[in-house]
N, C-alpha and C positions, 0 to 999 in steps of 0.2 A: 178834679178835672172836669171841664165843661165838654159836653158832647153836642156838636153841631151836626145836623143832618142836611145833606145836600139835596134840597128839593127843587133845584133848578132844572127845568126842562123847557123845550121850545113850545110845548103844548101846555097852556095854562091849566087845563083840566088835570093833566098828569102831575103838574107841580102841586096842585091842591091836594090830590090824593096822597102824594108823598109827604106833604106837610101834616096831614092827618095821621099818617103812619108814624111819623117822627114823634108826634105827641103821644100816640099810643104806646110806643116803646120806651118812652121816658127821656127823649132827647131834651137838652136844655134850650135849644134854639134851632131855627131853620135858616138855611142859606139858599139864596136863589140868584140866578143870572138874569140879565135883561132879555127881552124877547128878540133874540138876535136874527131870526129868520124873517119875522114880520117887521122888525125894526121899529122901535117906539117912535123915533123921529123927533119927539119933543118931550119936555119935562112933564106936562100934564098927563100924557099917555103913559109914560113910564111910571108915574106915581099911581095911576089907576091900575096898571098891571100888578104892581107890588101890593097895593092895598087889597086887591081881590084875592091874592094868594094869602096874605096875612089874615084876612077876614075869617078863614076857616079854622084858625087856631089863634084867636086874639090874645090869649094868655101867654103866648110864646114870643120871644124876641125874634125879629127877622133881620138877618144880615144880608145886605145887598152886595153881591160880588160885582163891583163896578167895572165896566169895560167900555171905554169911549168908542172903540172901534166897532164893537158889536151892537151897542145901543143906539149909535148915531145921534146922541144927545150932547 
């Protein structure tokens, strides 16, 4: 069984902290949501948001929980 840890938060610093925690406890991957309060607005901003979160645990897969309504992309 694969264990995904929900690292999605509206605050990117919190999402990074949770991603690190997921790695420490042995999760197989992390999952996150788009920045739904600040609204990415375009693909480059969304990719940067996700890359910044993924960068703290580069060895872990990142699953993006896509929401057109929330990401406005």
